[in-house]
C-alpha positions as CSV (number, residue, x, y, z in Angstrom):
1,M,103.5,132.0,108.7
2,Q,106.7,130.0,108.2
3,D,107.0,127.1,105.9
4,W,105.7,123.8,106.9
5,L,108.9,122.2,108.0
6,A,109.9,125.1,110.1
7,E,106.3,125.0,111.8
8,R,106.7,121.3,112.4
9,A,110.2,121.7,113.9
10,Q,108.9,124.1,116.4
11,A,106.0,122.1,117.4
12,T,107.7,118.5,117.7
13,P,111.6,119.0,117.3
14,Q,112.4,115.6,118.7
15,K,109.8,113.6,116.6
16,L,111.2,111.3,113.9
17,A,110.8,112.9,110.4
18,L,113.0,110.8,107.9
19,L,114.5,107.5,107.8
20,I,116.9,106.5,104.9
21,G,118.6,103.1,105.3
22,E,120.1,103.1,108.8
23,Q,120.2,106.9,109.1
24,R,117.5,108.9,110.9
25,W,116.7,112.5,111.4
26,T,114.3,114.2,113.7
27,Y,112.3,117.3,112.6
28,G,114.6,119.5,114.5
29,A,117.8,118.0,112.8
30,L,116.2,118.0,109.4
31,N,115.1,121.7,109.8
32,Q,118.8,122.6,110.7
33,L,120.0,120.7,107.5
34,V,117.4,122.6,105.4
35,N,118.6,125.9,107.1
36,A,122.1,125.1,105.7
37,V,120.9,124.3,102.3
38,S,118.8,127.5,102.1
39,R,121.9,129.4,103.1
40,K,123.9,127.9,100.3
41,L,121.2,128.6,97.6
42,Q,120.9,132.0,99.1
43,D,124.6,132.7,98.6
44,E,124.6,131.3,95.1
45,G,121.9,133.9,94.3
46,V,118.7,132.0,94.3
47,Q,115.9,134.3,94.8
48,A,112.1,133.9,95.5
49,G,110.3,133.3,92.2
50,D,113.3,131.7,90.5
51,F,112.5,128.4,88.7
52,V,115.0,125.8,90.0
53,A,115.5,122.4,88.1
54,V,116.6,119.4,90.3
55,L,118.1,116.3,88.8
56,L,118.8,114.1,91.5
57,P,118.1,110.6,92.9
58,N,115.8,110.2,96.0
59,G,117.8,111.0,99.0
60,L,118.6,113.5,101.9
61,P,119.8,116.1,99.5
62,Y,116.5,116.0,97.4
63,V,114.4,116.0,100.5
64,C,116.4,119.2,101.9
65,L,116.2,120.9,98.5
66,V,112.2,120.5,98.4
67,H,112.0,122.1,101.8
68,A,114.8,124.7,101.1
69,L,113.2,126.0,97.9
70,A,109.9,126.3,99.7
71,R,111.6,128.4,102.3
72,L,113.1,130.8,100.0
73,G,110.1,131.1,97.8
74,A,111.6,129.4,94.6
75,V,109.9,127.2,92.5
76,L,110.9,123.6,92.3
77,V,111.1,122.0,88.7
78,P,111.8,118.3,89.4
79,L,113.4,116.5,86.4
80,N,113.0,112.7,85.8
81,T,116.4,110.9,86.1
82,R,115.3,108.5,83.4
83,L,115.0,111.0,80.5
84,T,117.4,111.3,77.7
85,P,119.7,114.5,77.2
86,S,117.2,115.8,74.5
87,E,114.2,115.4,76.7
88,L,115.9,117.1,79.8
89,R,117.0,119.9,77.7
90,W,113.4,120.5,76.3
91,Q,111.9,120.8,79.9
92,I,114.8,123.0,81.3
93,E,114.2,125.4,78.1
94,H,110.5,125.1,78.4
95,V,110.4,126.7,81.8
96,A,113.4,128.8,81.2
97,A,114.9,127.3,84.5
98,K,117.5,129.8,85.9
99,W,119.2,127.2,88.1
100,L,119.9,123.4,87.7
101,I,120.9,121.4,90.8
102,A,122.6,118.0,90.3
103,D,125.3,116.0,91.9
104,E,128.7,115.5,90.7
105,E,128.2,112.4,88.8
106,I,125.1,113.8,87.0
107,A,126.8,117.0,86.3
108,Q,129.6,115.4,84.3
109,D,127.3,114.9,81.4
110,A,125.4,118.2,81.8
111,A,127.1,119.8,79.0
112,Q,125.1,117.7,76.7
113,W,121.8,119.1,77.5
114,L,122.3,122.3,79.9
115,M,120.9,125.3,78.3
116,V,123.2,128.5,78.2
117,N,120.9,130.7,80.5
118,C,120.8,127.9,83.2
119,Q,123.3,128.0,85.9
120,L,124.7,124.6,87.2
121,L,124.9,124.0,90.9
122,I,126.5,120.9,92.1
123,F,125.2,119.5,95.3
124,S,127.9,118.2,97.7
125,D,128.3,117.4,101.5
126,S,129.5,120.9,102.3
127,W,125.9,122.2,101.5
128,L,124.8,120.4,104.7
129,A,127.4,122.2,107.0
130,E,125.7,123.8,110.0
131,T,125.1,127.4,109.5
132,S,124.4,130.3,112.0
133,F,123.8,132.9,109.3
134,T,120.2,134.7,108.6
135,I,118.1,133.0,106.1
136,H,116.0,135.5,104.0
137,H,112.7,133.6,104.3
138,S,110.2,134.5,101.5
139,P,106.7,135.2,102.8
140,F,105.0,132.0,102.8
141,T,101.5,131.6,101.7
142,I,99.7,128.5,100.4
143,N,98.9,130.2,97.3
144,N,102.6,130.3,96.2
145,Y,103.6,128.0,93.4
146,Q,105.5,125.0,94.8
147,S,106.6,123.3,91.6
148,V,106.1,122.6,88.0
149,V,106.0,118.9,87.5
150,F,105.9,117.5,84.1
151,T,103.6,115.0,82.9
152,S,103.0,113.5,79.4
153,G,100.8,115.4,77.1
154,T,98.3,114.0,74.6
155,S,100.1,116.0,71.9
156,G,103.3,113.9,72.5
157,Q,105.1,116.7,74.4
158,P,105.3,116.8,78.1
159,K,103.0,119.5,80.0
160,G,104.3,121.4,83.0
161,V,101.8,121.0,85.9
162,L,101.8,124.3,88.0
163,L,101.0,123.0,91.7
164,T,100.6,125.4,94.7
165,F,101.1,124.6,98.3
166,A,97.3,125.1,98.6
167,N,97.0,122.0,96.2
168,H,99.0,119.9,98.5
169,F,97.4,121.2,101.6
170,W,94.0,120.2,100.6
171,S,95.3,117.1,99.2
172,A,96.9,116.1,102.5
173,T,93.8,117.2,104.5
174,A,91.5,115.0,102.5
175,S,93.8,111.9,102.3
176,A,94.0,112.0,106.2
177,Y,90.4,112.2,106.5
178,R,89.9,109.3,104.2
179,L,92.7,107.0,105.4
180,G,93.1,107.9,108.9
181,L,96.1,109.1,110.7
182,D,98.2,107.6,113.3
183,P,100.7,109.8,115.2
184,D,103.3,106.9,114.9
185,D,102.8,106.3,111.1
186,L,105.8,105.6,109.1
187,W,105.3,106.0,105.6
188,L,107.6,103.6,103.1
189,S,108.1,105.8,100.1
190,V,109.8,104.4,97.0
191,L,107.9,106.8,94.6
192,P,110.5,109.2,92.8
193,L,110.5,112.7,94.1
194,Y,110.1,114.0,90.4
195,H,106.5,112.4,90.7
196,V,103.7,114.2,92.5
197,G,103.3,111.1,94.6
198,G,106.7,111.3,96.1
199,L,106.3,115.0,96.8
200,A,102.9,114.4,98.5
201,V,104.3,112.1,101.0
202,L,107.0,114.6,102.1
203,F,104.5,117.5,102.6
204,R,102.1,115.3,104.2
205,S,104.5,114.0,106.8
206,A,105.5,117.5,107.7
207,L,101.9,118.5,108.1
208,Y,100.9,115.5,110.1
209,G,104.0,115.3,112.1
210,T,104.8,111.7,110.9
211,A,107.7,110.1,109.5
212,V,108.9,109.1,106.0
213,S,111.2,106.0,105.1
214,L,112.6,107.2,101.9
215,H,114.1,104.7,99.3
216,P,116.1,105.8,96.1
217,R,114.4,103.1,93.9
218,F,112.3,100.1,94.2
219,D,114.8,97.3,95.2
220,L,113.0,94.0,96.5
221,E,115.7,93.2,99.1
222,T,116.0,96.6,100.6
223,I,112.0,97.2,100.5
224,N,111.5,93.9,102.3
225,H,114.2,94.5,104.7
226,D,112.7,97.8,105.7
227,L,109.1,96.1,106.0
228,D,110.5,93.5,108.2
229,S,113.1,95.8,110.3
230,N,111.1,99.0,110.9
231,P,107.3,99.7,112.1
232,I,106.2,100.6,108.6
233,T,102.5,101.5,108.7
234,L,101.9,102.7,105.2
235,I,103.4,101.8,101.7
236,S,102.5,103.4,98.4
237,V,103.2,101.3,95.3
238,V,101.9,100.7,91.8
239,P,100.6,97.3,90.6
240,T,104.1,96.3,89.3
241,M,105.7,96.8,92.7
242,L,103.0,94.8,94.5
243,H,103.3,92.2,91.9
244,R,106.9,91.8,92.8
245,L,106.5,92.1,96.5
246,L,103.8,89.1,96.4
247,T,106.5,86.9,94.7
248,S,108.9,87.5,97.5
249,R,106.9,87.5,100.7
250,T,104.9,85.2,102.7
251,Y,103.5,87.6,105.2
252,W,102.8,91.1,105.8
253,P,104.2,92.7,108.9
254,A,101.8,93.4,111.9
255,D,102.5,97.2,112.0
256,L,101.3,97.6,108.2
257,R,98.0,99.2,108.2
258,L,97.5,100.3,104.6
259,I,99.0,99.6,101.2
260,L,98.1,102.5,98.9
261,L,97.9,101.2,95.3
262,G,97.8,103.6,92.4
263,G,99.5,104.7,89.3
264,A,97.7,102.3,87.1
265,A,94.5,100.1,87.0
266,A,94.7,97.5,89.8
267,P,93.6,93.9,88.8
268,P,91.1,92.7,91.4
269,E,93.0,89.5,91.5
270,L,96.1,91.3,92.6
271,V,94.3,93.1,95.2
272,A,92.7,89.7,96.6
273,Q,95.9,88.1,96.4
274,A,97.7,90.8,98.5
275,N,94.7,90.8,101.1
276,A,95.1,87.0,101.5
277,L,98.7,87.2,102.6
278,P,99.0,86.3,106.4
279,R,99.9,88.8,108.9
280,A,102.4,88.9,111.7
281,V,100.7,88.9,115.2
282,N,103.4,90.7,117.1
283,G,104.5,94.3,116.2
284,N,107.7,94.8,114.6
285,Q,110.6,95.0,117.2
286,L,113.5,95.4,114.8
287,S,114.4,98.9,115.9
288,V,115.3,97.3,119.2
289,S,116.3,93.8,118.6
290,G,117.4,93.8,115.0
291,K,115.2,90.8,114.1
292,P,111.8,90.3,112.3
293,S,108.8,88.9,114.0
294,T,108.5,85.3,113.5
295,D,104.9,84.7,115.0
296,Y,102.4,84.8,112.2
297,R,98.7,84.7,112.0
298,S,97.2,81.5,110.3
299,P,96.1,82.0,106.8
300,N,92.6,81.2,108.0
301,T,92.6,83.9,110.6
302,D,90.1,86.7,109.8
303,Y,92.1,89.9,109.5
304,P,91.1,93.0,107.8
305,P,92.4,93.7,104.2
306,L,95.2,96.1,103.5
307,V,95.0,97.2,100.0
308,A,93.4,100.7,99.2
309,P,93.0,101.2,95.4
310,T,93.4,104.8,94.3
311,Y,92.9,106.9,91.4
312,G,94.9,110.3,91.0
313,L,96.7,112.3,88.6
314,T,99.5,115.1,88.7
315,E,97.0,117.8,87.7
316,A,95.0,117.0,91.0
317,A,98.1,116.9,93.4
318,S,97.9,113.2,93.7
319,Q,94.7,111.4,95.0
320,V,91.5,112.1,93.5
321,A,89.5,109.0,94.7
322,T,90.4,106.2,97.2
323,M,88.5,103.1,98.3
324,L,89.3,101.9,101.8
325,P,90.5,98.2,102.0
326,T,87.3,96.9,103.6
327,H,85.2,98.4,100.7
328,A,87.6,97.5,98.1
329,A,87.4,93.8,99.0
330,R,83.7,94.1,98.7
331,K,83.6,95.9,95.5
332,P,86.4,94.7,93.2
333,G,87.7,97.0,90.4
334,S,86.6,100.3,91.9
335,V,88.7,103.0,93.2
336,G,86.1,104.5,95.6
337,Q,84.5,107.8,96.1
338,P,86.2,111.2,95.6
339,L,88.1,112.4,98.6
340,M,86.8,115.3,100.8
341,F,86.4,118.6,99.1
342,T,86.6,116.9,95.6
343,S,83.8,116.0,93.3
344,V,83.8,113.7,90.3
345,K,81.1,113.5,87.4
346,I,81.0,111.5,84.3
347,V,80.1,113.5,81.0
348,G,79.5,112.5,77.4
349,E,81.0,114.0,74.4
350,D,78.2,116.6,74.5
351,G,79.4,117.8,77.9
352,E,76.2,116.5,79.6
353,E,76.5,114.5,82.8
354,R,75.9,110.7,82.4
355,P,73.8,108.5,84.7
356,S,75.0,105.8,86.8
357,H,76.9,103.0,85.1
358,E,77.2,104.9,81.8
359,I,80.8,105.4,80.5
360,G,82.2,108.9,79.9
361,E,84.8,111.2,80.6
362,I,85.9,111.8,84.2
363,V,85.6,115.5,85.2
364,V,87.3,116.5,88.6
365,T,86.6,119.6,90.6
366,G,88.1,120.8,93.8
367,P,90.9,122.8,95.6
368,T,93.7,120.1,94.9
369,I,93.2,120.9,91.0
370,M,96.4,122.7,89.5
371,A,96.9,126.3,88.9
372,G,97.1,125.4,85.2
373,Y,99.7,124.1,82.7
374,F,102.9,126.2,82.3
375,D,102.5,128.6,79.4
376,K,106.0,129.4,78.5
377,N,104.9,132.7,76.9
378,L,102.7,134.0,79.7
379,H,104.8,132.9,82.6
380,R,108.1,134.1,81.1
381,E,106.5,137.7,80.6
382,E,105.2,137.6,84.1
383,R,108.0,136.0,86.0
384,G,108.7,137.7,89.1
385,E,106.0,140.3,88.9
386,H,102.6,140.6,90.3
387,R,100.2,142.4,88.0
388,E,96.5,142.8,88.3
389,N,94.6,139.9,86.8
390,K,97.6,138.1,85.6
391,T,99.5,135.2,86.7
392,S,103.1,135.6,88.4
393,A,105.9,133.2,89.1
394,L,105.0,133.3,92.7
395,S,101.5,132.6,92.9
396,A,98.4,132.0,90.8
397,P,94.6,131.5,90.6
398,S,93.5,127.9,90.4
399,A,92.4,126.5,87.2
400,V,89.1,127.6,85.8
401,N,86.4,126.8,88.3
402,N,89.0,124.4,90.0
403,T,87.8,121.9,87.2
404,I,89.8,119.5,85.0
405,H,88.6,117.3,82.2
406,T,90.9,114.3,82.6
407,G,90.4,112.7,79.4
408,D,90.1,109.3,81.4
409,L,87.1,107.2,80.9
410,G,85.0,105.7,83.6
411,Y,81.7,105.3,85.3
412,L,80.0,105.9,88.6
413,D,77.8,103.3,90.2
414,E,74.6,104.0,92.2
415,E,76.6,104.5,95.3
416,G,78.7,107.0,93.8
417,D,81.8,104.8,93.4
418,L,84.2,105.3,90.7
419,F,85.2,102.6,88.2
420,L,87.9,103.4,85.6
421,V,87.6,102.1,82.1
422,Q,90.8,103.4,80.6
423,R,93.3,106.1,82.0
424,R,93.0,108.4,79.0
425,S,92.2,107.3,75.6
426,D,95.5,105.9,74.3
427,L,97.7,106.2,77.4
428,I,100.0,103.4,78.3
429,V,100.8,102.8,81.9
430,S,104.0,100.5,82.2
431,G,105.2,99.9,85.6
432,G,103.6,103.0,87.1
433,E,105.2,105.3,84.3
434,N,102.9,106.9,81.7
435,V,103.7,106.7,78.2
436,Y,101.9,108.5,75.5
437,P,102.0,106.8,72.1
438,A,102.2,110.1,70.2
439,E,105.6,110.7,71.8
440,V,107.0,107.4,70.9
441,E,105.4,107.6,67.4
442,A,107.0,110.8,66.6
443,V,110.4,109.4,67.4
444,L,110.0,106.3,65.3
445,R,108.9,108.7,62.4
446,Q,112.3,110.4,62.7
447,H,113.8,107.3,61.3
448,S,114.5,107.8,57.4
449,Q,113.1,104.6,56.6
450,V,110.0,104.9,58.5
451,T,106.8,106.4,57.0
452,E,104.2,105.8,59.7
453,A,104.0,104.2,63.2
454,C,101.3,103.3,65.7
455,V,102.1,102.6,69.3
456,V,99.9,100.8,71.8
457,G,100.1,99.0,75.2
458,L,99.7,95.2,75.5
459,P,98.7,93.5,78.8
460,D,101.9,92.4,80.9
461,A,101.7,90.5,84.1
462,E,104.6,92.2,85.4
463,W,104.5,95.8,84.1
464,G,100.7,96.2,83.7
465,Q,101.2,97.1,80.1
466,R,104.2,97.0,77.8
467,V,104.9,99.3,74.8
468,V,104.7,97.6,71.4
469,A,104.5,99.2,68.0
470,M,103.5,98.6,64.4
471,V,105.6,100.5,62.0
472,Q,105.1,101.2,58.3
473,I,108.3,101.2,56.6
474,A,109.2,102.7,53.1
475,P,109.5,100.5,50.0
476,N,112.9,98.8,49.8
477,A,113.6,99.7,53.4
478,T,116.3,97.5,55.1
479,V,115.7,98.6,58.6
480,S,114.9,96.0,61.1
481,A,112.9,95.8,64.4
482,P,116.1,95.7,66.6
483,D,117.5,98.6,64.6
484,L,114.2,100.8,65.4
485,I,114.7,99.7,69.1
486,T,118.3,100.8,69.1
487,F,117.2,104.1,67.4
488,C,114.6,104.9,70.2
489,R,117.1,103.9,72.8
490,D,119.1,107.1,72.2
491,R,116.1,109.3,72.0
492,L,113.6,108.0,74.8
493,A,113.7,107.0,78.3
494,G,113.8,103.4,78.8
495,Y,110.3,102.9,80.0
496,K,109.0,104.5,76.6
497,I,111.0,102.2,74.3
498,P,108.8,99.7,72.4
499,R,109.6,96.2,73.6
500,Q,108.4,94.6,70.3
501,I,107.9,96.0,66.9
502,E,106.0,94.5,63.9
503,L,107.1,95.9,60.4
504,V,104.5,96.2,57.8
505,T,104.2,97.8,54.5
506,E,100.8,99.5,55.3
507,L,99.1,100.2,58.6
508,P,95.2,99.4,58.9
509,L,93.2,102.5,58.5
510,T,89.5,103.1,59.6
511,A,86.9,104.3,57.1
512,S,87.7,108.0,57.7
513,G,91.2,107.1,56.8
514,K,92.7,107.3,60.4
515,I,95.0,104.7,61.6
516,G,92.8,102.0,63.1
517,R,94.3,101.5,66.5
518,K,92.0,99.0,67.7
519,K,92.7,96.8,64.7
520,V,96.5,97.4,65.4
521,T,96.1,96.2,68.9
522,E,94.2,93.2,67.9
523,Q,97.0,92.2,65.4
524,L,99.9,93.1,67.9
525,Q,98.0,91.0,70.6
526,K,97.9,88.0,68.3
527,L,101.6,88.3,67.6
528,F,103.1,89.3,70.9
529,A,100.7,87.7,73.5
530,N,102.3,86.5,76.6
């Protein structure tokens, strides 16, 4: 078969595929642009099995690259645009990416972190010029690798999650089964394309034949304009985004049928507040008139809730469990039951399954589970080759028994609905971004006057959690908290930098001599509570 975009372009070439600002592309037009980008990549020497890093903001070039790399059989390595040069260099070196694609602005700084064996390609408008040359498609199967998406690791180093097209296919099928599907769906996506959630929306739209309204970043003014100007039916947000939307809106547009809320634990009061917002009665007519509807339902009118809390992870190609809005309003705090094809069980430290309402580790099984974490020794040895019983760069078996022990804590109630207690033992989720304390602590310890550090997350009304630290400094040290924040700024992405730091001569310890994280959290909560 052809890749999913090519198949969709043949089936519904005139259907709207992509909306960015005031620009629109049908599936036929988008497919032509992807052909042009594929030809450019092919001319540069990109081949099936190559690992291709991409460092770009959300936009048309990125969308075209996602589909073009799939068409050529190359493997996408999406890089977080918020990372520092040292973090970017580590990820590029880890997968031994053969190519890096960036725009001209980003490429100006590439010399700081680009590895020797990785060739830089600068994306320009000329890449989108129409072509009549033959594209050498790679044989497309859903077991091919689609991407290596980096996620934070509990050891402090990021892990490369190997996702196949099969992972995306089963995820898209299960999501549609749970959330429903309208041929006229227009999904507002502000999630970055270096996150699995952003990629998932692109592939789902091609499989469904629906459209995506893509935003480069979360900007309240432009998001609200889109909601009020176009017939948006779905929007994916994290709690921080929803919180900001609620501070700026007095109604939801009538076309909106679903707010998919994930990325962090959703406070029940936030869900209730969003569901209580009035709706416009008339459908959005802005595509014709250029003006939003002004006819609203009364706040007392009975209308269905919109927010669907969801639980997912990169290793499961996005969604694992999602609760429909009507059920979420009835059962606050739950993320619902696993999606079709997926099963969830709760296990104790002994590995035995726990009964209802008992907290344990969340274990997920199903066809959306990743092919595995990228192992640089194994995959460099096997890259581009297909050997019996070994992994290649083009395709891979799923993880053992299609199962992953998430490390997240939760419980199932008697109806099988999942409740999250904590997203991984020490994980901090700030504004929808995952921050592992080990990574931040390692940077703090690099300072010559720091002997130890403990990083935790404190509740924050806007960000969900904010990163704070208690740092043990050496005797006679002169370093200050602002000095350490500046020190981190040169070594960590902005969302990982501690917002507040308490300096101490000795960190609290447990009876076994380990750092007492619970005690640290309690002390920092008293010092820095909102």
